[in-house]
C-alpha positions as CSV (number, residue, x, y, z in Angstrom):
1,M,0.0,0.0,0.0
2,D,1.3,3.4,-1.0
3,I,1.8,5.9,1.9
4,S,2.3,9.6,1.4
5,I,3.4,12.6,3.4
6,V,0.7,15.3,2.8
7,G,1.5,17.9,5.5
8,W,4.3,19.0,7.8
9,A,5.5,21.5,10.4
10,H,8.8,22.3,11.9
11,T,10.0,24.5,14.7
12,P,13.4,26.2,14.6
13,F,16.1,24.1,16.1
14,G,18.5,25.4,18.8
15,K,18.4,26.6,22.4
16,L,14.7,27.4,22.6
17,E,14.3,29.4,25.8
18,G,11.0,28.9,27.7
19,S,9.9,25.8,25.7
20,D,9.3,22.3,27.0
21,V,8.3,19.1,25.4
22,E,4.6,20.0,25.7
23,S,4.9,23.4,24.1
24,L,7.2,22.1,21.3
25,I,4.6,19.4,20.5
26,S,1.9,22.1,20.5
27,D,3.8,24.2,18.1
28,V,3.8,21.5,15.4
29,A,0.8,19.2,15.9
30,G,-2.1,21.4,14.7
31,A,0.2,23.2,12.2
32,A,1.0,19.9,10.4
33,I,-2.7,18.9,10.2
34,A,-3.6,22.3,8.8
35,D,-0.8,22.1,6.3
36,A,-2.2,18.8,5.1
37,G,-5.6,20.3,4.5
38,I,-7.6,17.8,6.5
39,E,-9.8,18.0,9.5
40,P,-8.1,17.1,12.8
41,A,-10.9,14.5,13.4
42,A,-9.7,12.7,10.3
43,I,-6.4,11.7,12.1
44,D,-6.8,8.1,13.2
45,G,-3.6,7.6,15.2
46,V,-0.8,9.6,16.8
47,F,2.9,8.5,17.0
48,V,5.5,10.5,19.0
49,G,9.2,9.9,18.5
50,Q,11.2,10.9,21.6
51,F,14.6,9.5,22.8
52,N,14.4,11.3,26.1
53,G,16.6,9.0,28.2
54,G,16.6,11.7,31.0
55,F,16.3,14.9,29.0
56,S,12.7,15.5,30.2
57,E,11.0,14.6,33.4
58,Q,7.8,14.2,31.3
59,R,8.6,10.7,30.0
60,F,5.0,9.8,28.9
61,P,4.4,12.2,26.0
62,S,2.1,10.3,23.7
63,S,-1.1,12.1,24.7
64,L,0.3,15.6,24.8
65,P,-0.8,16.4,21.2
66,M,-4.4,16.0,22.4
67,Q,-4.1,19.1,24.5
68,A,-3.0,21.1,21.5
69,V,-5.6,19.5,19.2
70,P,-8.7,18.5,21.1
71,D,-10.1,16.4,18.3
72,L,-7.3,13.9,18.8
73,R,-8.8,12.8,22.2
74,F,-9.6,9.1,22.3
75,K,-7.4,8.4,19.3
76,P,-4.7,5.7,19.8
77,A,-1.4,7.3,20.6
78,V,2.0,5.8,21.3
79,R,5.6,7.0,22.0
80,C,8.3,5.3,19.8
81,E,12.0,5.1,20.8
82,N,15.0,3.9,18.9
83,A,17.8,6.2,20.1
84,C,18.7,8.9,17.5
85,A,16.3,7.2,15.0
86,S,13.3,7.6,17.3
87,G,11.7,10.0,14.8
88,S,11.9,7.5,11.9
89,A,10.7,4.7,14.2
90,A,7.6,6.8,14.8
91,I,7.1,7.3,11.0
92,Y,7.5,3.6,10.3
93,Q,5.1,2.6,13.1
94,A,2.6,5.0,11.6
95,M,3.0,3.5,8.2
96,D,2.5,0.0,9.6
97,F,-0.7,1.3,11.3
98,I,-2.1,2.5,8.0
99,R,-1.0,-0.5,6.1
100,A,-2.7,-2.8,8.7
101,G,-6.0,-1.0,8.0
102,R,-6.3,0.4,11.5
103,G,-6.6,3.9,10.1
104,R,-6.2,6.1,7.0
105,A,-4.3,9.1,8.4
106,A,-1.7,9.4,11.1
107,L,0.1,12.3,12.8
108,V,3.8,11.8,13.5
109,I,5.7,14.1,15.8
110,G,9.4,14.0,16.7
111,V,10.4,16.1,19.7
112,E,13.3,16.6,22.2
113,K,14.2,19.3,24.7
114,M,17.9,18.9,25.5
115,T,19.4,22.3,26.4
116,D,18.0,22.4,29.9
117,T,20.1,19.4,30.8
118,P,23.6,20.0,32.2
119,G,26.4,19.1,29.8
120,P,27.8,16.1,31.7
121,Q,24.3,14.6,31.9
122,V,23.7,15.2,28.2
123,G,26.8,13.0,27.6
124,E,25.6,10.4,30.0
125,N,22.1,10.3,28.5
126,L,23.4,9.9,25.0
127,L,25.9,7.3,26.0
128,G,22.9,5.2,26.9
129,A,22.6,4.5,23.2
130,S,25.8,2.5,23.3
131,Y,26.6,-0.9,24.8
132,L,27.3,0.2,28.3
133,K,29.0,-3.0,29.5
134,Q,31.9,-2.4,27.1
135,E,31.5,1.2,26.0
136,G,30.2,3.0,29.1
137,D,33.6,4.1,30.2
138,I,34.7,5.6,26.9
139,P,35.9,9.2,27.6
140,G,33.9,11.9,26.0
141,G,30.5,10.2,26.0
142,F,28.9,9.5,22.6
143,A,31.5,11.8,21.0
144,G,34.0,9.4,22.4
145,V,32.3,6.5,20.7
146,F,32.5,8.2,17.3
147,G,36.0,9.4,18.1
148,R,37.0,5.8,18.5
149,I,35.3,5.0,15.2
150,A,37.2,7.8,13.6
151,Q,40.5,6.5,15.0
152,Q,40.0,3.0,13.7
153,Y,39.0,4.4,10.3
154,F,42.1,6.6,10.2
155,Q,44.3,3.6,11.2
156,R,42.9,1.5,8.3
157,Y,42.6,4.1,5.6
158,G,44.9,7.0,6.6
159,D,44.4,10.4,8.1
160,Q,41.0,11.8,6.9
161,S,41.2,15.1,8.7
162,D,40.9,17.1,5.5
163,A,37.7,15.2,4.5
164,L,36.1,15.7,7.9
165,A,36.8,19.4,7.9
166,A,35.4,19.7,4.4
167,I,32.2,17.9,5.5
168,A,31.8,20.3,8.4
169,A,32.4,23.3,6.2
170,K,29.9,22.1,3.6
171,N,27.2,21.5,6.1
172,H,27.8,24.9,7.9
173,R,27.7,26.6,4.5
174,N,24.4,24.8,3.7
175,G,23.0,25.8,7.1
176,V,23.3,29.5,6.3
177,D,20.4,29.0,3.8
178,N,18.2,27.1,6.3
179,K,16.0,29.5,8.3
180,L,15.2,26.7,10.7
181,A,18.9,25.8,11.4
182,Q,20.6,26.2,14.8
183,L,23.9,27.2,13.3
184,R,23.8,29.6,10.4
185,K,27.4,30.7,10.0
186,D,29.7,29.7,7.2
187,L,32.8,28.8,9.2
188,G,35.0,27.8,6.2
189,F,37.3,24.9,5.7
190,A,40.4,26.5,7.4
191,F,38.5,27.1,10.7
192,C,37.1,23.6,10.7
193,R,40.5,22.0,9.8
194,T,42.5,23.9,12.5
195,E,42.6,23.1,16.2
196,S,42.0,26.3,18.1
197,E,40.6,27.7,21.4
198,K,37.2,27.9,19.6
199,N,37.6,24.6,17.9
200,P,39.3,22.2,20.3
201,F,39.7,18.5,20.0
202,V,36.7,16.7,21.7
203,A,37.4,13.0,21.2
204,G,40.1,11.3,19.2
205,P,40.5,13.2,15.9
206,L,37.1,14.9,16.2
207,K,37.1,18.6,16.9
208,R,34.1,20.7,18.0
209,T,33.2,21.4,14.4
210,D,32.9,17.6,13.8
211,C,30.1,17.2,16.4
212,S,26.4,18.1,16.0
213,P,25.1,20.5,18.7
214,V,22.8,19.9,21.6
215,S,19.4,21.1,20.5
216,D,15.8,21.6,21.2
217,G,13.0,21.3,18.6
218,A,10.1,19.4,17.1
219,A,8.9,18.4,13.7
220,A,5.6,16.8,12.5
221,L,4.2,15.0,9.5
222,V,0.8,13.8,8.4
223,L,0.8,10.4,6.6
224,V,-2.1,9.0,4.7
225,D,-3.1,6.1,2.4
226,A,-3.2,6.5,-1.4
227,D,-7.0,7.2,-1.6
228,T,-6.8,10.0,1.0
229,A,-3.7,11.4,-0.7
230,A,-5.5,11.6,-4.1
231,A,-7.9,14.2,-2.8
232,L,-5.2,16.5,-1.3
233,T,-3.2,19.3,-2.9
234,K,0.3,17.8,-2.3
235,A,1.6,14.4,-1.7
236,V,5.1,12.9,-1.3
237,R,5.1,9.1,-1.7
238,F,7.3,6.6,0.0
239,R,8.9,4.6,-2.9
240,A,10.7,2.5,-0.3
241,S,11.0,2.3,3.5
242,A,13.7,-0.1,4.9
243,H,14.8,-0.7,8.5
244,A,17.7,-2.9,9.6
245,N,19.2,-3.2,13.1
246,D,22.7,-4.5,14.0
247,L,24.4,-5.9,17.0
248,L,24.7,-3.3,19.8
249,P,28.4,-3.9,20.9
250,M,30.9,-2.4,18.5
251,S,33.3,-5.2,19.5
252,L,31.1,-7.7,17.5
253,R,31.2,-5.8,14.2
254,D,33.4,-3.6,12.1
255,P,33.0,0.0,13.4
256,T,34.4,1.4,10.1
257,R,31.5,0.0,8.1
258,F,27.8,0.6,8.8
259,E,26.8,-2.9,7.6
260,A,23.2,-2.8,8.8
261,G,23.0,0.5,7.0
262,E,24.2,-1.2,3.8
263,H,21.5,-3.8,4.2
264,A,18.9,-1.1,4.6
265,W,20.1,0.8,1.6
266,A,20.1,-2.3,-0.5
267,K,16.6,-3.2,0.5
268,A,15.4,0.3,-0.2
269,Y,16.9,0.4,-3.7
270,A,15.3,-3.0,-4.5
271,E,11.9,-2.0,-3.1
272,A,12.0,1.3,-5.0
273,G,13.3,-0.3,-8.2
274,L,16.0,2.4,-8.3
275,T,19.7,2.8,-7.9
276,L,21.8,5.5,-6.3
277,A,22.1,7.2,-9.7
278,D,18.4,7.9,-9.7
279,L,18.6,10.0,-6.5
280,S,18.5,13.8,-6.7
281,F,19.7,14.3,-3.1
282,V,20.2,12.6,0.2
283,E,19.6,13.8,3.8
284,T,21.9,11.6,5.9
285,H,22.7,11.3,9.6
286,D,25.8,13.3,10.2
287,C,25.8,13.3,14.0
288,F,29.5,13.5,13.6
289,T,31.5,14.2,10.4
290,I,33.0,10.7,10.5
291,A,29.5,9.3,10.3
292,E,28.7,11.2,7.1
293,L,32.1,10.1,5.6
294,I,31.3,6.4,6.2
295,E,27.7,6.9,5.0
296,Y,29.0,7.9,1.6
297,E,30.3,4.4,1.4
298,T,27.2,2.9,3.1
299,M,24.9,4.3,0.4
300,G,27.2,3.1,-2.4
301,L,28.5,6.5,-3.5
302,A,32.1,5.4,-2.8
303,A,34.0,2.2,-2.1
304,P,35.1,1.3,1.4
305,G,37.9,3.7,2.5
306,Q,37.2,6.0,-0.5
307,G,34.5,8.2,1.1
308,A,36.8,11.2,1.2
309,R,36.6,11.4,-2.6
310,A,32.9,12.3,-2.4
311,I,33.6,15.4,-0.4
312,L,37.0,16.5,-1.6
313,E,36.0,16.1,-5.3
314,G,32.8,18.0,-4.8
315,W,30.3,15.2,-5.5
316,V,28.1,16.0,-2.5
317,G,28.1,19.8,-2.5
318,A,24.9,21.7,-3.3
319,D,26.0,21.8,-6.9
320,G,27.5,18.3,-7.0
321,K,26.2,15.2,-8.7
322,L,24.5,14.1,-5.4
323,P,23.9,16.9,-2.9
324,V,24.1,15.5,0.6
325,N,22.6,17.4,3.6
326,R,21.5,20.5,1.7
327,S,19.6,21.4,4.9
328,G,22.9,21.7,6.8
329,G,22.4,18.3,8.3
330,L,22.5,17.5,11.9
331,K,25.8,19.3,12.1
332,A,24.3,22.8,11.3
333,K,20.5,22.3,11.4
334,G,20.8,20.8,14.9
335,H,20.1,17.4,16.4
336,P,17.2,17.3,19.0
337,V,17.4,13.5,19.1
338,G,13.8,12.4,18.9
339,A,12.9,15.1,16.3
340,T,15.8,14.4,13.9
341,G,14.2,11.6,11.8
342,V,11.0,13.5,11.4
343,S,12.9,16.7,10.5
344,M,14.9,14.8,7.8
345,H,11.7,13.6,6.2
346,V,10.3,17.1,6.3
347,M,13.4,18.6,4.7
348,A,13.2,16.0,1.9
349,A,9.4,16.6,1.4
350,M,10.1,20.3,1.1
351,Q,12.7,19.7,-1.6
352,L,10.5,17.4,-3.6
353,T,7.5,19.8,-3.6
354,G,9.6,22.9,-4.4
355,Q,9.0,24.4,-1.0
356,A,12.6,24.5,0.3
357,G,13.1,28.2,-0.3
358,A,16.8,29.2,-0.3
359,L,17.6,25.5,0.1
360,Q,15.8,24.5,-3.1
361,L,17.9,22.4,-5.5
362,P,17.4,22.8,-9.2
363,K,16.7,19.1,-9.6
364,A,14.7,17.3,-6.9
365,D,12.8,14.4,-8.4
366,V,13.7,11.6,-6.0
367,G,15.2,12.0,-2.5
368,A,16.4,9.7,0.2
369,V,16.7,9.9,4.0
370,Y,19.2,7.8,6.1
371,N,18.5,8.1,9.8
372,M,20.4,6.0,12.3
373,G,20.3,5.3,16.0
374,G,23.4,4.6,18.1
375,S,26.6,3.7,16.3
376,A,24.8,2.6,13.2
377,V,22.7,0.1,15.2
378,A,19.2,1.2,14.1
379,N,19.2,2.1,10.4
380,Y,16.3,3.6,8.4
381,V,16.3,4.4,4.7
382,S,13.4,6.1,3.0
383,I,13.2,6.9,-0.7
384,L,10.7,9.6,-1.5
385,E,9.1,11.2,-4.6
386,A,6.5,13.8,-5.1
387,V,3.2,12.7,-6.5
388,R,1.7,16.2,-6.4
389,A,3.4,19.5,-5.4
């Protein structure tokens, strides 16, 4: 059964003073339904993606949208969690709900309020997405996890500091055009490449500019079946939706390859009947620049160990053959964990319907989203195309 995105809403990402999970949900719930052009009473189910893990004392958020949209009362509602892929988990649960015939329209909200949490606790909360028995003592929290991945990649394939700095610079440059982004300053390659007081090393070879920021924000989507979509003014169809999980301990897999991500991409290409060459752009999960580098290889853009070519030869720039993270990515747009997967799908839908404003690419026929949870443990790949814009 075809499922389409027919409406969306998105708060700015960043340090949102005076907001909490409830107010962030309120900011997007009714707005997404209105954008879809349907009545709130037509929503059959509500799915909320939130990692939380200690970021909010309100740890039971699934019914909060009902206070913002009274017509949602008595609808089934559930919170979905899969680490940094909690937003995509909520989207996929909503699609399953519709495909199972339990409803024809679903509201999906991704939300996180992180900036009220002290820095050390932020690190502790995020480290909960790793295998604590073996990885819980890694210095630097989750940055330390990806710092270790970067070290192993460097040991195998050589120093990739130029590539990481180029990825950071690209995403910061793209973020300037995104009015919703947390960081809207073009820092340039030299700043990102050079250790300084403002850009110190954080973990292993990763500097501050290699790490996505702590963020607040929410994003929402309305998903509907094909018959409902046919009557609405815009629709972005899922050509494919693939999900693959891997073993949690990094010691049991090759950290320099996101193998479950490779499985998800392969399944998505097969389901869509497409190849990488058919994609106009990709929004990928650059929680750290080393992640984006490896993801070039995961999606099949470069061979293992050759991901640096994609960035250093300009393939993934806004004017390259496959623009990656035109939104600024997690690196510049921000990474409120539970909201990220939903945000990535919103950004893709905006591109495909020609509503991306200053971010708009000249060619946006088919787009893909890769959202992952943990160190490439939960992997979601969506391939999307506009049916009507």
